[in-house]
N, CA, C and O atoms as a MOPAC input file, in Angstrom:
PM7 MOZYME 1SCF
protein

 N     38.15300 1   -32.94400 1    16.34900 1
 C     37.61600 1   -33.51900 1    15.86200 1
 C     36.95500 1   -32.91700 1    14.65600 1
 O     36.18600 1   -31.98400 1    14.88600 1
 N     37.12700 1   -33.29700 1    13.38800 1
 C     36.67900 1   -32.68000 1    12.11700 1
 C     35.21000 1   -32.79300 1    12.29800 1
 O     34.80300 1   -33.76700 1    12.93200 1
 N     34.18100 1   -31.75600 1    11.73500 1
 C     32.91900 1   -32.15900 1    11.65200 1
 C     32.42700 1   -31.87600 1    10.03200 1
 O     32.46600 1   -30.82800 1     9.38800 1
 N     32.00100 1   -33.09100 1     9.68200 1
 C     31.34500 1   -32.95500 1     8.45800 1
 C     29.96500 1   -32.48700 1     8.10100 1
 O     29.13100 1   -33.36400 1     8.32500 1
 N     29.30500 1   -31.01100 1     7.45400 1
 C     28.27600 1   -30.59400 1     7.36300 1
 C     27.41400 1   -31.14100 1     6.35700 1
 O     26.22100 1   -30.91600 1     6.55900 1
 N     27.72200 1   -31.86300 1     5.22600 1
 C     27.11100 1   -32.03300 1     3.95500 1
 C     25.34000 1   -32.80100 1     4.77400 1
 O     24.26800 1   -32.23500 1     4.56100 1
 N     25.39700 1   -33.50300 1     5.24600 1
 C     23.98400 1   -33.90200 1     6.14200 1
 C     23.01400 1   -32.51400 1     6.30700 1
 O     21.91800 1   -32.11400 1     5.91500 1
 N     24.24200 1   -32.00700 1     7.21800 1
 C     23.26800 1   -30.46500 1     7.93100 1
 C     22.87300 1   -29.41200 1     6.91000 1
 O     21.80500 1   -28.82000 1     6.75000 1
 N     24.15100 1   -29.33600 1     6.19500 1
 C     23.59700 1   -28.38100 1     5.08900 1
 C     22.87600 1   -28.86500 1     4.23200 1
 O     21.82000 1   -28.23400 1     4.28400 1
 N     22.81300 1   -29.78700 1     3.29900 1
 C     21.69500 1   -30.41400 1     2.42300 1
 C     20.32300 1   -30.32800 1     2.99800 1
 O     19.26800 1   -29.90300 1     2.52600 1
 N     20.60000 1   -30.79800 1     4.03200 1
 C     18.49800 1   -30.80800 1     5.18400 1
 C     18.32000 1   -29.15000 1     5.16200 1
 O     17.17600 1   -28.70100 1     5.09500 1
 N     19.73400 1   -28.02400 1     5.23400 1
 C     18.83500 1   -26.94900 1     5.32300 1
 C     18.41200 1   -26.34100 1     4.42100 1
 O     17.46600 1   -25.55500 1     4.46700 1
 N     19.41700 1   -26.78600 1     2.96800 1
 C     19.37100 1   -26.16900 1     1.68300 1
 C     17.85500 1   -26.83300 1     1.30300 1
 O     16.98400 1   -26.09500 1     0.84200 1
 N     17.63800 1   -28.06300 1     1.49500 1
 C     16.47500 1   -28.99500 1     1.04300 1
 C     15.50700 1   -28.19400 1     1.72400 1
 O     14.52700 1   -28.03300 1     0.99700 1
 N     15.38300 1   -27.57100 1     2.94200 1
 C     14.05700 1   -27.27600 1     3.57500 1
 C     13.88100 1   -25.77200 1     3.04200 1
 O     12.77800 1   -25.44200 1     3.47700 1
 N     14.37000 1   -24.78800 1     2.38000 1
 C     14.72900 1   -23.70700 1     2.32000 1
 C     13.78700 1   -23.57600 1     0.81100 1
 O     12.82600 1   -22.85100 1     0.55600 1
 N     14.52700 1   -24.62700 1    -0.06200 1
 C     14.34700 1   -24.70600 1    -1.57700 1
 C     13.06300 1   -25.14600 1    -1.51700 1
 O     12.38400 1   -24.75100 1    -2.46400 1
 N     12.30300 1   -26.06700 1    -0.45200 1
 C     10.82100 1   -26.66400 1    -0.76900 1
 C     10.11100 1   -25.61200 1    -0.05000 1
 O      8.88800 1   -25.68800 1    -0.16700 1
 N     10.65100 1   -24.43900 1     0.82000 1
 C      9.79200 1   -23.28900 1     1.01100 1
 C      9.50500 1   -22.29600 1    -0.24000 1
 O      8.63800 1   -21.44500 1    -0.44300 1
 N     10.51700 1   -22.73400 1    -0.92600 1
 C     10.44400 1   -21.48800 1    -2.19200 1
 C      9.50400 1   -22.14100 1    -3.59400 1
 O      9.34000 1   -21.65100 1    -4.71100 1
 N      8.99900 1   -23.41300 1    -3.00700 1
 C      8.53000 1   -24.04200 1    -4.39700 1
 C      6.91000 1   -23.47700 1    -4.58900 1
 O      5.91400 1   -23.32000 1    -3.88300 1
 N      7.33700 1   -23.27300 1    -6.05800 1
 C      5.99100 1   -22.10600 1    -6.23900 1
 C      6.56600 1   -20.79700 1    -7.13600 1
 O      6.28500 1   -20.04700 1    -8.07100 1
 N      7.60100 1   -21.11100 1    -6.11300 1
 C      7.95200 1   -19.65700 1    -7.18200 1
 C      8.85800 1   -19.52500 1    -8.13300 1
 O      9.82300 1   -20.27800 1    -8.00100 1
 N      8.87700 1   -18.56500 1    -9.37900 1
 C      9.83000 1   -18.46000 1   -10.64600 1
 C     11.00400 1   -18.18100 1   -10.42500 1
 O     11.67000 1   -17.81000 1    -9.45800 1
 N     11.20800 1   -18.47600 1   -11.75400 1
 C     12.42800 1   -18.86100 1   -12.09000 1
 C     13.57900 1   -19.38400 1   -10.99400 1
 O     13.46100 1   -20.46600 1   -10.41900 1
 N     14.99200 1   -18.25100 1   -10.72500 1
 C     16.42300 1   -19.32800 1    -9.86400 1
 C     15.71600 1   -19.23400 1    -8.21700 1
 O     16.50400 1   -19.55000 1    -7.32600 1
 N     14.85300 1   -18.98500 1    -7.94500 1
 C     14.55700 1   -18.56600 1    -6.45300 1
 C     14.17200 1   -20.36600 1    -6.45100 1
 O     14.31700 1   -20.89900 1    -5.35000 1
 N     13.84000 1   -21.01400 1    -7.27100 1
 C     13.34500 1   -22.23700 1    -7.00100 1
 C     14.69100 1   -23.34600 1    -6.99400 1
 O     14.69000 1   -24.49200 1    -6.54500 1
 N     15.51500 1   -22.80500 1    -7.46600 1
 C     16.93100 1   -23.86300 1    -7.69100 1
 C     18.13600 1   -23.19900 1    -6.86000 1
 O     18.84700 1   -23.91800 1    -6.15900 1
 N     18.35900 1   -21.77400 1    -6.95300 1
 C     19.47000 1   -21.35300 1    -5.97700 1
 C     19.14200 1   -21.00000 1    -4.95900 1
 O     18.15500 1   -20.28600 1    -4.77900 1
 N     20.12200 1   -21.54600 1    -3.79800 1
 C     19.84200 1   -21.49700 1    -2.36300 1
 C     19.92300 1   -20.05200 1    -2.05200 1
 O     19.44400 1   -19.74400 1    -0.96100 1
 N     20.34200 1   -19.25000 1    -2.65400 1
 C     20.82000 1   -17.86900 1    -2.18400 1
 C     19.97700 1   -17.03200 1    -2.29900 1
 O     19.81900 1   -16.10400 1    -1.50500 1
 N     19.22100 1   -17.26700 1    -3.44500 1
 C     17.66000 1   -16.48400 1    -4.07700 1
 C     16.66100 1   -16.80500 1    -3.04700 1
 O     15.99600 1   -16.06700 1    -2.32100 1
 N     16.73800 1   -18.64300 1    -3.20500 1
 C     15.30800 1   -19.06400 1    -2.26500 1
 C     15.19400 1   -18.31700 1    -0.71600 1
 O     14.20000 1   -17.96100 1    -0.08300 1
 N     16.70200 1   -18.23900 1    -0.38400 1
 C     16.95100 1   -17.95200 1     0.76500 1
 C     16.25600 1   -16.20900 1     0.88300 1
 O     15.84800 1   -15.70300 1     1.92800 1
 N     16.26800 1   -15.80100 1     0.04700 1
 C     16.02300 1   -13.81700 1     0.03200 1
 C     14.37900 1   -13.92700 1    -0.24700 1
 O     13.55500 1   -13.23300 1     0.34800 1
 N     14.14100 1   -14.65700 1    -0.98700 1
 C     12.34000 1   -14.96500 1    -1.43800 1
 C     11.80600 1   -15.21300 1    -0.16100 1
 O     10.88100 1   -14.71500 1     0.48000 1
 N     12.68600 1   -16.17900 1     0.06300 1
 C     11.32300 1   -16.77800 1     1.27300 1
 C     11.36200 1   -15.78500 1     2.69300 1
 O     10.36300 1   -15.25900 1     3.18300 1
 N     12.77600 1   -15.66600 1     3.22500 1
 C     12.53800 1   -14.36700 1     4.24400 1
 C     12.00000 1   -13.44100 1     4.06000 1
 O     11.56800 1   -12.87600 1     5.06500 1
 N     11.72400 1   -12.75300 1     2.61500 1
 C     10.78700 1   -11.97500 1     2.20200 1
 C      9.16800 1   -12.17200 1     2.22700 1
 O      8.28900 1   -11.36700 1     2.53500 1
 N      9.11900 1   -12.97100 1     1.97100 1
 C      8.06400 1   -13.65200 1     1.87700 1
 C      7.26100 1   -13.82900 1     3.36100 1
 O      6.17400 1   -13.32900 1     3.65200 1
 N      7.92400 1   -14.49400 1     4.02000 1
 C      7.59000 1   -14.64100 1     5.27200 1
 C      7.55000 1   -13.34200 1     6.06300 1
 O      7.00800 1   -13.56500 1     7.14500 1
 N      7.97900 1   -11.85100 1     5.91700 1
 C      8.05500 1   -10.32400 1     6.52500 1
 C      6.71200 1   -10.05500 1     5.82800 1
 O      5.83900 1    -9.53300 1     6.52200 1
 N      6.43300 1   -10.34300 1     4.54700 1
 C      5.26800 1    -9.98600 1     3.64200 1
 C      4.31300 1   -10.58700 1     4.75000 1
 O      3.83000 1    -9.73300 1     5.49400 1
 N      4.03200 1   -11.59600 1     4.94300 1
 C      2.94700 1   -12.59700 1     5.43300 1
 C      2.56800 1   -12.12600 1     6.51200 1
 O      1.39100 1   -11.89700 1     6.79200 1
 N      3.64100 1   -11.91000 1     7.31300 1
 C      3.40200 1   -11.49100 1     8.89600 1
 C      2.71100 1   -10.25000 1     9.15500 1
 O      1.99000 1   -10.07300 1    10.13600 1
 N      3.05700 1    -8.98600 1     7.82900 1
 C      2.74000 1    -8.06100 1     7.96800 1
 C      1.45700 1    -7.76100 1     7.66900 1
 O      0.78300 1    -7.04600 1     8.40900 1
 N      0.92600 1    -8.36200 1     6.37700 1
 C     -0.20300 1    -8.55700 1     5.82600 1
 C     -1.39000 1    -9.20600 1     6.85500 1
 O     -2.59400 1    -9.05500 1     6.64800 1
 N     -1.01100 1    -9.70800 1     7.62300 1
 C     -2.02800 1   -10.79500 1     8.08200 1
 C     -2.46200 1    -9.28700 1     9.27200 1
 O     -3.65900 1    -9.13100 1     9.51800 1
 N     -1.69400 1    -8.54700 1     9.75200 1
 C     -2.33300 1    -7.62800 1    10.30500 1
 C     -2.96600 1    -6.01900 1     9.31500 1
 O     -3.67300 1    -5.04900 1     9.59100 1
 N     -2.27700 1    -6.46700 1     8.21500 1
 C     -2.83700 1    -5.07400 1     7.24300 1
 C     -4.16000 1    -5.67000 1     6.99900 1
 O     -4.97600 1    -4.82900 1     6.62200 1
 N     -4.63100 1    -6.89800 1     7.10300 1
 C     -5.80900 1    -7.47400 1     6.34500 1
 C     -7.09500 1    -7.49200 1     7.11400 1
 O     -8.10500 1    -8.00700 1     6.63300 1
 N     -7.07600 1    -6.92800 1     8.32200 1
 C     -7.86200 1    -6.45900 1     9.36600 1
 C     -8.32500 1    -5.01800 1     9.53200 1
 O     -9.36000 1    -4.57100 1    10.02600 1
 N     -6.90800 1    -4.20300 1     8.79100 1
 C     -7.40400 1    -3.06200 1     8.45200 1
 C     -8.09300 1    -2.85800 1     7.38800 1
 O     -8.90700 1    -1.93500 1     7.43400 1
 N     -7.96000 1    -3.71700 1     6.03300 1
 C     -8.35600 1    -3.65300 1     5.24200 1
 C    -10.28000 1    -4.06700 1     4.92600 1
 O    -11.13600 1    -3.40600 1     4.33800 1
 N    -10.35400 1    -5.30000 1     5.55800 1
 C    -11.32100 1    -5.72100 1     6.12400 1
 C    -12.47000 1    -4.46800 1     6.94600 1
 O    -13.66900 1    -4.29400 1     6.72800 1
 N    -11.77500 1    -3.92500 1     7.68300 1
 C    -12.88400 1    -2.70400 1     8.32700 1
 C    -13.13600 1    -1.47600 1     7.37200 1
 O    -14.07100 1    -0.73100 1     7.66500 1
 N    -12.35000 1    -1.19400 1     6.21000 1
 C    -12.59300 1     0.01100 1     5.51000 1
 C    -13.44000 1    -0.84900 1     4.56600 1
 O    -14.22600 1    -0.17900 1     3.89600 1
 N    -13.46900 1    -2.06800 1     4.36700 1
 C    -14.82700 1    -2.70100 1     3.13800 1
 C    -15.95800 1    -2.98700 1     3.80600 1
 O    -17.06400 1    -3.14600 1     3.28900 1
 N    -15.63600 1    -3.06900 1     5.20000 1
 C    -17.26900 1    -3.06000 1     5.87500 1
 C    -17.72000 1    -1.52800 1     6.20400 1
 O    -18.88400 1    -1.14500 1     6.08900 1
 N    -16.66600 1    -0.72800 1     6.61700 1
 C    -17.35000 1     0.50700 1     6.15100 1
 C    -18.23400 1     0.90600 1     4.93300 1
 O    -19.41800 1     1.24000 1     4.88500 1
 N    -17.49200 1     0.79600 1     4.17200 1
 C    -18.01900 1     0.86700 1     2.72800 1
 C    -19.36900 1     0.45100 1     2.35000 1
 O    -20.20700 1     1.02100 1     1.65300 1
 N    -19.39000 1    -0.56600 1     2.90800 1
 C    -20.71200 1    -1.63100 1     2.66800 1
 C    -21.88600 1    -0.83000 1     3.41700 1
 O    -22.95200 1    -0.39500 1     2.98100 1
 N    -21.22400 1    -0.78400 1     4.89900 1
 C    -22.34800 1     0.17200 1     5.31900 1
 C    -22.71400 1     1.40300 1     5.06600 1
 O    -23.88700 1     1.67200 1     5.32700 1
 N    -22.10000 1     2.16400 1     4.66700 1
 C    -22.31600 1     3.56700 1     3.86100 1
 C    -23.12500 1     3.21000 1     2.85500 1
 O    -24.16000 1     3.84600 1     2.65800 1
 N    -22.75000 1     2.06500 1     2.01600 1
 C    -23.70700 1     2.34200 1     0.68900 1
 C    -25.05300 1     1.94100 1     1.30300 1
 O    -26.04200 1     2.65700 1     1.14800 1
 N    -25.08400 1     1.01800 1     1.86600 1
 C    -26.50800 1     0.24100 1     2.37800 1
 C    -27.04600 1     1.54300 1     3.37800 1
 O    -28.24700 1     1.64200 1     3.63000 1
 N    -26.47000 1     2.11200 1     3.69100 1
 C    -27.36800 1     3.43000 1     4.74200 1
 C    -27.79700 1     4.64900 1     3.93500 1
 O    -28.86700 1     5.25400 1     4.00800 1
 N    -26.72600 1     4.89400 1     3.13200 1
 C    -27.35300 1     5.76100 1     2.16000 1
 C    -28.63200 1     5.43600 1     1.32300 1
 O    -29.53100 1     6.27000 1     1.21000 1
 N    -28.68400 1     4.33600 1     0.80400 1
 C    -29.48300 1     3.68100 1     0.15700 1
 C    -31.21700 1     4.02400 1     1.20000 1
 O    -32.35700 1     4.13700 1     0.75100 1
 N    -30.74200 1     4.09600 1     2.60600 1
 C    -31.76900 1     4.00500 1     3.22100 1
 C    -32.00700 1     5.36300 1     4.09700 1
 O    -32.65400 1     5.53600 1     5.13000 1
 N    -31.20500 1     6.30400 1     3.25600 1
 C    -31.38300 1     8.04500 1     3.57700 1
 C    -30.74400 1     8.37400 1     4.38400 1
 O    -30.85600 1     9.57400 1     4.63700 1
 N    -29.74300 1     7.58500 1     5.24200 1
 C    -29.01300 1     8.68300 1     6.27000 1
 C    -27.29500 1     8.06700 1     5.68700 1
 O    -27.29600 1     7.18200 1     4.83200 1
 N    -26.40000 1     8.42000 1     6.03400 1
 C    -25.38100 1     8.39100 1     5.88300 1
 C    -24.23200 1     7.37900 1     7.31700 1
 O    -24.27300 1     7.44000 1     8.54600 1
 N    -23.50100 1     6.70300 1     6.53200 1
 C    -22.48300 1     5.90800 1     7.62500 1
 C    -22.45900 1     6.47500 1     9.33600 1
 O    -22.49700 1     5.76600 1    10.34200 1
 N    -22.40500 1     7.54600 1     9.27900 1
 C    -21.51300 1     8.52800 1    10.07900 1
 C    -23.05800 1     8.74100 1    11.45400 1
 O    -23.31900 1     8.50100 1    12.63300 1
 N    -23.47500 1     9.15800 1    10.59100 1
 C    -25.31200 1     9.31100 1    11.67500 1
 C    -25.90000 1     8.08300 1    11.96200 1
 O    -26.48500 1     7.82400 1    13.01400 1
 N    -25.73000 1     7.26500 1    10.94400 1
 C    -25.80900 1     5.37300 1    11.40900 1
 C    -25.61500 1     4.95400 1    12.78900 1
 O    -26.37500 1     4.68300 1    13.71900 1
 N    -24.12600 1     4.99500 1    12.59600 1
 C    -22.98900 1     4.71600 1    13.78400 1
 C    -23.58800 1     5.23900 1    14.92100 1
 O    -23.92700 1     4.55400 1    15.88600 1
 N    -23.78100 1     6.93700 1    14.78500 1
 C    -23.80300 1     7.93500 1    16.56900 1
 C    -25.18400 1     7.07800 1    16.38000 1
 O    -24.90500 1     6.11200 1    17.08900 1
 N    -26.59700 1     6.79600 1    15.83700 1
 C    -27.67500 1     6.55600 1    16.16400 1
 C    -27.50400 1     5.22800 1    16.82200 1
 O    -27.84900 1     4.95500 1    17.97100 1
 N    -26.92300 1     4.42400 1    15.95000 1
 C    -26.22200 1     3.28000 1    16.87500 1
 C    -26.33000 1     3.00000 1    18.50600 1
 O    -26.98100 1     2.26200 1    19.24500 1
 N    -25.29400 1     4.03900 1    18.63300 1
 C    -24.52100 1     4.10200 1    19.81500 1
 C    -25.42600 1     4.82800 1    20.79200 1
 O    -25.34900 1     4.55000 1    21.98900 1
 N    -26.26100 1     5.72400 1    20.36000 1
 C    -27.14000 1     6.54700 1    21.14900 1
 C    -28.36200 1     5.72500 1    21.52800 1
 O    -28.86100 1     5.89800 1    22.64000 1
 N    -28.85200 1     4.88400 1    20.71600 1
 C    -29.96700 1     4.03400 1    21.68200 1
 C    -29.22900 1     2.26100 1    21.70300 1
 O    -29.80300 1     1.17300 1    21.65100 1
 N    -27.74200 1     2.61300 1    21.80200 1
 C    -26.83200 1     1.28300 1    22.81400 1
 C    -27.56800 1    -0.15900 1    21.93000 1
 O    -28.07100 1    -1.15900 1    22.44300 1
 N    -27.43400 1     0.12300 1    20.67300 1
 C    -27.55900 1    -1.84300 1    19.94100 1
 C    -25.85500 1    -1.54800 1    19.67800 1
 O    -25.14400 1    -0.54900 1    19.56200 1
 N    -25.70400 1    -2.72100 1    19.66400 1
 C    -24.17300 1    -3.34800 1    19.99200 1
 C    -24.04400 1    -4.08600 1    18.76000 1
 O    -23.89400 1    -5.30800 1    18.79700 1
 N    -24.09800 1    -3.33400 1    17.47200 1
 C    -23.56600 1    -4.27500 1    16.44400 1
 C    -22.42600 1    -4.01100 1    15.96100 1
 O    -22.11300 1    -2.85800 1    15.66600 1
 N    -21.53500 1    -5.15500 1    15.78500 1
 C    -19.95600 1    -4.32000 1    15.39100 1
 C    -20.41700 1    -3.89000 1    13.68800 1
 O    -21.57000 1    -3.80100 1    13.26600 1
 N    -19.46400 1    -3.72600 1    13.10900 1
 C    -19.53600 1    -3.22500 1    11.63300 1
 C    -19.08000 1    -4.70900 1    10.71900 1
 O    -18.75900 1    -4.61600 1     9.53400 1
 N    -19.09200 1    -5.38400 1    11.08400 1
 C    -18.50600 1    -6.87300 1    10.56500 1
 C    -19.65800 1    -7.54000 1    10.36900 1
 O    -19.77600 1    -8.23200 1     9.35800 1
 N    -20.92900 1    -7.41800 1    11.51600 1
 C    -22.33900 1    -7.54400 1    11.86600 1
 C    -23.13300 1    -7.04200 1    10.47400 1
 O    -23.65300 1    -7.67700 1     9.55600 1
 N    -22.97600 1    -5.52100 1    10.76200 1
 C    -23.93400 1    -4.94000 1     9.81200 1
 C    -23.29700 1    -4.82500 1     8.38100 1
 O    -23.95900 1    -4.42400 1     7.42300 1
 N    -22.09400 1    -5.16400 1     8.29000 1
 C    -21.97600 1    -5.47000 1     6.94600 1
 C    -22.62100 1    -6.85200 1     6.27800 1
 O    -23.21100 1    -6.90000 1     5.19800 1
 N    -22.48500 1    -7.44800 1     6.76300 1
 C    -23.25400 1    -8.57900 1     6.26800 1
 C    -24.61200 1    -8.56600 1     6.93800 1
 O    -25.30100 1    -9.55200 1     6.67600 1
 N    -25.01000 1    -7.89200 1     7.54100 1
 C    -26.36600 1    -7.67600 1     7.48700 1
 C    -26.99500 1    -6.75400 1     5.91700 1
 O    -28.10500 1    -7.04500 1     5.47100 1
 N    -26.26300 1    -5.84800 1     5.34700 1
 C    -26.36000 1    -5.18700 1     4.58000 1
 C    -25.83200 1    -5.41500 1     3.50400 1
 O    -25.59600 1    -4.46500 1     2.75800 1
 N    -25.46700 1    -6.85900 1     3.08800 1
 C    -25.55300 1    -7.26600 1     1.65900 1
 C    -26.25600 1    -8.50300 1     1.74900 1
 O    -26.93200 1    -8.83200 1     0.77500 1
 N    -26.20900 1    -9.33400 1     2.86500 1
 C    -27.21000 1   -10.57000 1     2.67800 1
 C    -28.43800 1   -10.77800 1     3.47700 1
 O    -29.17800 1   -11.75700 1     3.55900 1
 N    -28.47400 1    -9.55900 1     4.07500 1
 C    -30.12000 1    -9.64900 1     4.74400 1
 C    -30.61500 1    -7.94500 1     4.42300 1
 O    -30.25800 1    -7.25200 1     5.37500 1
 N    -30.98800 1    -7.51700 1     3.85900 1
 C    -31.16200 1    -6.14800 1     3.60900 1
 C    -33.10700 1    -5.72000 1     4.13300 1
 O    -33.67000 1    -4.62600 1     4.10800 1
 N    -33.43400 1    -6.54000 1     4.38300 1
 C    -34.62600 1    -6.36500 1     5.32600 1
 C    -34.28600 1    -6.11300 1     6.82000 1
 O    -34.69100 1    -5.19100 1     7.52700 1
 N    -33.40400 1    -7.19300 1     7.16500 1
 C    -32.92600 1    -7.11000 1     8.49000 1
 C    -31.87800 1    -5.48800 1     8.96700 1
 O    -31.87000 1    -5.00600 1    10.10000 1
 N    -31.11000 1    -4.93600 1     7.78200 1
 C    -30.60900 1    -4.21400 1     7.96200 1
 C    -31.63900 1    -2.60100 1     7.91800 1
 O    -31.70600 1    -1.66200 1     8.71100 1
 N    -32.22300 1    -2.83700 1     6.79700 1
 C    -33.39300 1    -2.05400 1     7.30500 1
 C    -33.82300 1    -1.97800 1     8.71400 1
 O    -33.61600 1    -0.86200 1     9.19200 1
 N    -34.22300 1    -2.61200 1     9.32100 1
 C    -35.18100 1    -2.59000 1    10.07200 1
 C    -34.10800 1    -2.24200 1    12.04000 1
 O    -34.52100 1    -1.89700 1    13.14700 1
 N    -32.59700 1    -2.61500 1    11.45500 1
 C    -31.57200 1    -2.04900 1    12.25600 1
 C    -31.88700 1    -0.05600 1    11.79600 1
 O    -32.16000 1     0.85600 1    12.57600 1
 N    -31.76900 1    -0.02600 1    10.84800 1
 C    -31.70400 1     1.67200 1    10.65500 1
 C    -32.81000 1     2.39300 1    11.27700 1
 O    -32.46800 1     3.27300 1    12.06600 1
 N    -34.49300 1     2.15300 1    11.03300 1
 C    -35.15900 1     2.37100 1    11.01700 1
 C    -35.26800 1     1.88800 1    12.84000 1
 O    -36.23800 1     2.47700 1    13.31600 1
 N    -34.97900 1     1.53600 1    13.27100 1
 C    -34.83500 1     0.91900 1    14.83500 1
 C    -33.75200 1     2.08900 1    15.62200 1
 O    -33.97700 1     2.50100 1    16.76000 1
 N    -32.69600 1     2.47500 1    14.89000 1
 C    -31.52200 1     3.50800 1    15.14800 1
 C    -31.77400 1     4.74600 1    15.24700 1
 O    -31.49200 1     5.52700 1    16.15600 1
 N    -32.51800 1     4.96800 1    13.92300 1
 C    -32.82400 1     6.23000 1    13.25000 1
 C    -34.11400 1     6.76700 1    13.21400 1
 O    -34.67900 1     6.47000 1    12.16100 1
 N    -34.90400 1     7.56200 1    14.09700 1
 C    -35.79800 1     7.61700 1    14.62500 1
 C    -36.51400 1     8.92100 1    14.37900 1
 O    -37.59100 1     9.14800 1    14.93000 1

């Protein structure tokens, strides 16, 4: 029996073109270009969800280092002192303290680096 594909193909194309909505030029009109663009966008999204964690850790370290230097120590010495005194604050929390609660960050530094 002959299979007609118009409904299936149209739905498939519509789904892809809807996913390409917001892109520019022929990517929103041409199925072939939309398919390429959406595939690439999904790959970038998958990759960058992992890279985001790496980037944020670097940002936290930069913020902690700046705040630690204002207190007269360095990032490396502060982290070593925190480990030695068994203060288990991760870099995310330390960066948050450094930016939003400078007094609390100073207290942590004073406790760790004696």
